[in-house]
Structure formats: structure tokens, C-alpha cells
C-alpha positions in Angstrom: 23.3 22.0 -6.6 25.7 21.8 -9.5 25.0 19.6 -12.6 27.7 17.2 -11.5 26.2 17.0 -8.0 22.8 16.2 -9.6 24.3 13.3 -11.5 25.8 12.0 -8.3 22.5 12.3 -6.5 20.8 10.4 -9.3 23.3 7.5 -8.9 22.8 7.5 -5.1 19.1 7.3 -5.5 19.4 4.3 -7.7 22.0 2.6 -5.3 22.6 4.2 -1.9 25.4 1.6 -1.3 27.4 2.6 -4.4 31.1 3.4 -3.7 33.0 6.6 -4.6 35.2 4.5 -6.9 32.1 3.3 -8.8 30.7 6.8 -9.0 34.0 8.1 -10.4 34.1 5.4 -13.0 30.5 6.0 -14.1 30.9 9.7 -14.4 34.5 9.6 -15.7 35.9 11.8 -13.0 38.5 11.4 -10.2 37.6 9.7 -6.9 38.8 12.8 -5.1 36.4 14.9 -7.2 33.6 12.6 -6.1 34.6 13.0 -2.5 34.5 16.8 -2.8 31.0 16.7 -4.4 29.7 14.3 -1.7 31.1 16.5 1.1 29.3 19.5 -0.5 26.0 17.5 -0.7 26.3 16.5 2.9 27.0 20.1 4.0 23.9 21.3 2.2 21.7 18.6 3.7 21.1 16.5 0.6 22.9 13.5 2.2 22.6 12.4 5.8 25.5 10.6 7.4 28.4 8.6 5.9 26.3 5.8 4.4 24.7 8.1 1.8 21.2 8.1 3.4 19.3 10.6 1.2 17.0 13.2 2.7 13.5 11.8 2.1 11.4 14.8 3.0 11.3 16.4 -0.5 9.1 15.0 -3.3 6.8 16.1 -6.0 3.1 15.2 -6.2 1.5 15.1 -9.7 -2.3 15.3 -9.8 -3.7 14.7 -13.3 -4.6 12.5 -16.2 -3.3 9.2 -17.4 -4.4 7.5 -20.6 -3.4 5.2 -23.4 -2.1 7.3 -26.3 -2.9 6.3 -29.9 -0.9 8.4 -32.3 -1.3 8.3 -36.1 1.3 10.0 -38.2 0.8 10.7 -41.9 3.7 10.2 -44.4 2.4 13.0 -46.6 0.3 16.1 -46.4 -3.0 15.2 -44.8 -5.9 15.0 -47.2 -9.2 15.6 -45.3 -12.0 13.1 -45.6 -9.7 10.5 -47.1 -7.5 7.6 -45.9 -3.9 8.8 -45.4 -1.0 6.4 -45.5 1.1 6.5 -42.3 1.9 4.6 -39.1 0.0 4.2 -35.8 1.6 3.7 -32.4 0.3 2.9 -28.9 1.8 4.1 -25.7 0.9 5.1 -22.2 0.4 8.9 -21.9 -1.5 11.8 -20.4 -0.2 15.1 -19.4 0.1 14.3 -15.7 1.4 10.8 -16.3 4.1 12.1 -18.8 5.3 14.8 -16.4 5.4 12.3 -13.6 7.4 9.7 -15.6 9.9 12.3 -16.8 10.5 13.5 -13.3 11.0 10.0 -12.0 13.5 9.3 -14.8 15.4 12.4 -13.6 15.7 10.8 -10.1 13.0 12.8 -8.4 10.8 11.1 -5.8 7.4 11.4 -7.3 3.8 10.5 -6.2 1.1 10.2 -8.8 -2.5 11.0 -7.9 -4.8 9.9 -10.8 -7.5 7.4 -11.9 -7.3 4.3 -14.1 -9.7 1.7 -15.2 -9.7 -2.0 -14.5 -8.8 -2.9 -18.1 -5.4 -4.0 -19.6 -4.5 -0.4 -20.4 -4.9 0.7 -16.8 -2.7 -2.2 -15.5 -0.1 -1.5 -18.2 0.1 2.2 -17.2 0.3 1.5 -13.5 2.9 -1.2 -13.8 5.1 0.9 -16.1 5.1 3.8 -13.7 5.9 1.5 -10.8 8.9 0.1 -12.7 10.5 3.6 -12.8 9.9 4.1 -9.0 6.8 6.3 -9.2 4.6 6.0 -6.1 1.4 4.6 -7.6 -0.3 3.9 -4.3 -2.5 7.0 -4.6 -4.0 6.0 -8.0 -7.7 5.3 -7.9 -8.7 2.2 -9.7 -12.4 2.1 -10.8 -14.4 -0.4 -12.8 -14.4 0.4 -16.5 -12.2 1.6 -19.4 -9.0 3.6 -18.9 -9.0 7.0 -20.7 -7.7 7.1 -24.3 -6.2 9.9 -26.3 -6.1 9.8 -30.1 -3.8 12.2 -32.0 -3.3 12.7 -35.7 0.1 14.2 -36.8 0.8 15.7 -40.2 3.9 15.1 -42.3 5.8 17.7 -40.3 4.9 15.8 -37.1 2.7 18.6 -35.8 -0.7 17.8 -34.4 -3.4 18.1 -36.9 -6.2 17.2 -34.5 -6.8 15.1 -31.4 -9.7 13.5 -29.6 -9.5 13.1 -25.8 -11.6 10.5 -24.0 -10.9 11.6 -20.4 -14.3 11.3 -18.7 -12.9 9.0 -16.1 -10.9 11.9 -14.7 -14.1 13.2 -13.2 -13.6 10.6 -10.5 -10.8 12.7 -9.2 -13.3 14.8 -7.1 -13.4 16.6 -3.8 -14.0 13.5 -1.8 -11.1 11.6 -3.4 -8.7 14.6 -3.1 -9.7 15.1 0.6 -8.2 11.7 1.3 -4.9 12.8 -0.3 -4.6 16.0 1.6 -1.5 15.0 3.5 0.3 13.7 0.4 -0.3 17.0 -1.4 0.3 19.4 1.4 3.6 17.7 2.3 5.0 17.9 -1.2 7.7 20.4 -2.0 5.9 21.0 -5.3 2.5 19.9 -6.6 1.9 19.7 -10.4 -1.6 19.9 -11.7 -3.0 19.5 -15.2 -6.3 21.0 -16.3 -7.8 17.7 -17.3 -9.1 17.9 -13.7 -12.6 19.2 -13.3 -12.9 22.9 -12.4 -14.5 21.9 -9.1 -11.6 19.7 -8.2 -9.0 22.4 -9.1 -10.9 24.9 -7.0 -11.0 22.5 -4.0 -7.3 21.9 -4.2 -6.4 25.6 -4.5 -8.7 26.8 -1.7 -8.4 23.9 0.8 -5.0 22.2 0.4 -2.0 24.5 0.7 0.9 23.7 -1.7 3.2 25.3 -4.2 1.1 24.7 -7.3 2.6 24.4 -10.8 -0.1 24.0 -13.5 0.0 22.9 -17.1 -2.6 24.6 -19.2 -3.1 21.5 -21.5 -5.4 23.1 -24.1 -7.3 26.3 -24.9 -10.6 24.7 -23.8 -9.3 23.4 -20.5 -7.1 26.2 -19.4 -10.1 28.6 -18.9 -10.9 26.6 -15.8 -8.1 28.5 -14.1 -9.5 32.0 -14.7 -10.8 32.3 -11.1 -7.8 30.8 -9.4 -4.8 32.6 -10.8 -3.7 34.0 -7.3 -3.4 30.4 -6.1 -0.9 29.3 -8.8 2.8 29.6 -8.2 3.8 28.8 -11.8 1.7 28.3 -15.0 2.9 26.7 -18.2 0.9 27.6 -21.3 1.4 27.9 -25.0 0.5 31.2 -26.8 -3.0 30.0 -27.7 -3.8 28.9 -24.1 -2.4 32.2 -22.8 -4.7 34.1 -25.1 -7.7 32.1 -24.0 -7.1 33.3 -20.4 -7.1 37.0 -21.3 -8.8 39.8 -23.2 -5.6 40.7 -24.9 -5.2 38.6 -28.1 -2.0 39.7 -29.8 0.8 41.0 -27.6 2.5 38.3 -25.6 4.0 40.7 -23.1 0.6 42.4 -22.5 -1.0 39.0 -22.1 1.5 38.1 -19.4 1.1 41.5 -17.7 -2.7 41.0 -17.5 -2.3 37.5 -16.0 0.2 38.7 -13.4 -2.0 41.7 -12.5 -4.8 39.2 -11.8 -2.6 37.5 -9.2 -0.6 34.8 -11.0 2.9 34.5 -9.5 4.8 33.5 -12.6 4.4 31.8 -16.0 6.0 30.5 -19.1 4.5 31.0 -22.5 5.9 28.6 -25.1 6.0 29.7 -28.7 6.8 26.5 -30.5 9.8 26.7 -32.8 10.3 30.4 -31.8 11.2 29.8 -28.2 9.7 30.5 -24.8 9.1 33.4 -22.4 9.2 33.5 -18.7 7.4 36.2 -16.8 7.0 37.3 -13.2 6.6 40.7 -11.5 10.4 40.8 -11.2 11.7 39.1 -14.3 11.2 38.7 -18.0 13.3 36.2 -19.9 13.2 35.0 -23.5 14.9 31.9 -24.7 15.2 31.3 -28.4 14.7 27.7 -29.7 17.5 25.8 -31.3 16.8 24.6 -34.8 16.4 20.8 -35.0 14.8 18.1 -37.0 11.5 17.4 -35.2 10.6 13.7 -35.0 7.6 14.0 -32.7 6.0 17.0 -31.1 3.6 15.1 -28.8 4.8 15.3 -25.1 7.2 18.1 -25.7 5.2 20.5 -23.5 5.0 17.9 -20.8 8.8 17.5 -20.9 9.1 21.3 -20.7 7.1 21.3 -17.5 9.1 18.4 -16.1 12.4 20.1 -16.8 11.3 23.4 -15.3 9.9 21.6 -12.3 13.1 19.7 -11.9 15.0 23.0 -11.7 12.5 24.5 -9.2 12.7 21.4 -7.0 16.5 21.7 -6.9 16.3 25.5 -6.1 17.9 26.5 -9.4 17.7 30.1 -10.8 14.8 30.9 -13.1 17.2 31.1 -16.1 18.6 27.6 -15.3 15.0 26.3 -14.9 14.2 27.6 -18.4 17.4 26.1 -19.8 16.4 22.7 -18.3 12.9 23.0 -19.6 13.9 23.7 -23.1 16.5 21.0 -23.1 14.0 18.6 -21.8 11.6 19.5 -24.5 14.2 19.1 -27.2 14.9 15.5 -26.1 11.3 14.6 -26.7 11.1 16.5 -30.0 14.0 14.3 -31.2 12.4 11.2 -29.9 9.7 8.9 -31.4 7.6 8.9 -28.2 6.0 11.5 -25.9 7.8 10.1 -22.9 11.0 8.3 -24.1 12.3 5.4 -22.0 15.9 6.6 -22.4 15.1 10.1 -21.0 17.4 10.6 -18.0 19.4 13.1 -16.1 22.6 12.4 -17.9 20.9 13.1 -21.3 19.3 16.2 -19.9 22.5 17.7 -18.6 24.2 16.9 -21.9 21.4 18.6 -23.8 21.8 21.7 -21.6 25.6 21.7 -22.1 25.3 21.5 -25.9 22.8 24.3 -26.3 
């Protein structure tokens, strides 16, 4: 699927009754051009019939955490054990939730499997996801407080420290997941984050077949994956999370080689401002980061995962998946929030084109 065809598909998902003239006006192309693209989409099975009925069998399931984010950003260099002037923001977040929201804003049919409390934060998160067409019917609602995540950013907008109150995620257990078996196994892709308990991850890997994409989340949580690498189709980690999984502590390529030798199918290792590596048994690709003024680093890794997953979902080449991932990450780095409301396919394609 070409970038232009992806834009057309996004418009059709929003309004299946849209005319070719309206599509042409929105995308600033000719009507005949729209007709050619739609014919190609129909030939490839993305559109069924003349009334733009979209194929509904492909979707992504995301199983992971959702929480209320509280982010404090210091105006100056942080002084430990002192009050630091800055600003504080509240927003819905969580690795799984952010990835899910980003994918939905790209026009992907997405089902979110998670847990929320009965408080105002839980209602806010669920309603916000529903408003962007995420399937929230598989979220477990339990009595109590929704998880919260507190992050402190320095004057460069890099994370100084964070505290994660995610105990409620323990409710995503074997019994709950067993009831979601059909949803997960029928997904084209299933994305997991390691906020899930190790027992829950193990149950999924060993009992529910799917093409699993996993976000490492943190050095402490990624080690839950050590015994399950052969079940993972794609792993996204930063360099510190990658090192936590191996005995090799310095050489990125040797770290990747060790993980692949242990059965992992493929992985990306992100290196912050330096760029990102993709590794599999067949390929090694490095993409250098573009210099930019970082406004906010929180959520950039989630956006990277969403961009890469979007490419895989649309059967793009690995290199294009990596381009999409890095472009997606840049959008968040230039935004004030971890999952910006104006994130969309048009913006992503523009970011890819301008790289």
C-alpha cells in the first residue's frame, strides 16, 4: 500500500460514504487519481465492492497498561532535595494505552485489553479512547483507583525519574486473558507491554497464538521476557533495556546477536538522539536521528512502537517500518504531550517525507 493509498483508506474509515470528488479535494489530487488508487485498493482486497466496504478482518489488539500521567517539568537544572520551579500536567497515558491511541489515530482498527478503576480517572481514560474509535469493550473495570504514573523531567525535557503505581495491572491475569483468547488470536498483530505480570505474559505466549510485538518498557520490567524470547515476533527496547536482557553490556550488535541466538525473531534497539537499530537473522539496519528541538520525550518510545506496528500491519518493508517508527517518534518529541491529539496519518506521512 502506497502512502497516498493509506491516506485514502484513512478517509474511508472515517466516512465510508465519502465521494471520490471529496477525497480529491481533501488530498489535493485529481479525481482520476483517486479512482486509480481506489481501483488498486480493491484489487488488493482492501476495499470490498463499489460502496467502499472496508475489509474488517484485520485489526490490532493491544494488551497493556493504562494510567493517568502526572508530568512535572523543571524550568532549570534540577536541584535534588529542593523545590524546583516548573509546570505540572495531567493526561491519560500508559505504554499500552498510548500505543493503542496512536494506532487508532492512524486509522487502524484497534482493541484495547486492559484494566481501569471505578474512579474519575478510569472513566476519563475509557471515554477518551472510545472517542477515537478504540474498542474499549475488553477493558476490565474493577473497584478502586486507576493506576497513576508520575514523571519528573529536567530542563532538557529528559526524564530525571519516574514513579509508577501500576499494581492494578495484576488484575490482567490468566483467568481474565483466557476470556479474551478469541480477540487476541484473531488479531493480525498483538502488542504487549511488560507492565503485565510475568505469569500473564507467559500464559499469552504459551497458550494464545498470535504475532506478538512487545515493548520492553523499562530495565526492571523487560527481564520478564528472558524465558520467552522465541515467542516474540518483534521486540522494541532502548539500549539499557537490551543490556538488561543479556550478558553483553557494551556492544549493541553483540547484544542483538545474543538475543537472536536465544530465539527472538527481530528487534529494534533505540539509542535516543543517536538513532535506532533494527536486527533480525537476515537484516541489520541503522537509522540516524534527525536533529530537532525536543519539547517532550515522554511517549516517544510508544509512538515509535505505534509507527513500526503501523508499517507491519500494512505489510511494509522493514526499512519503511523503521522510517514510520522514527517519524512517529519525532512527532511526539516535538509535541507537549505523550500522545498528542493532533497525531494522525497525514502528519505521519508528512514527517516521513520531510526526513
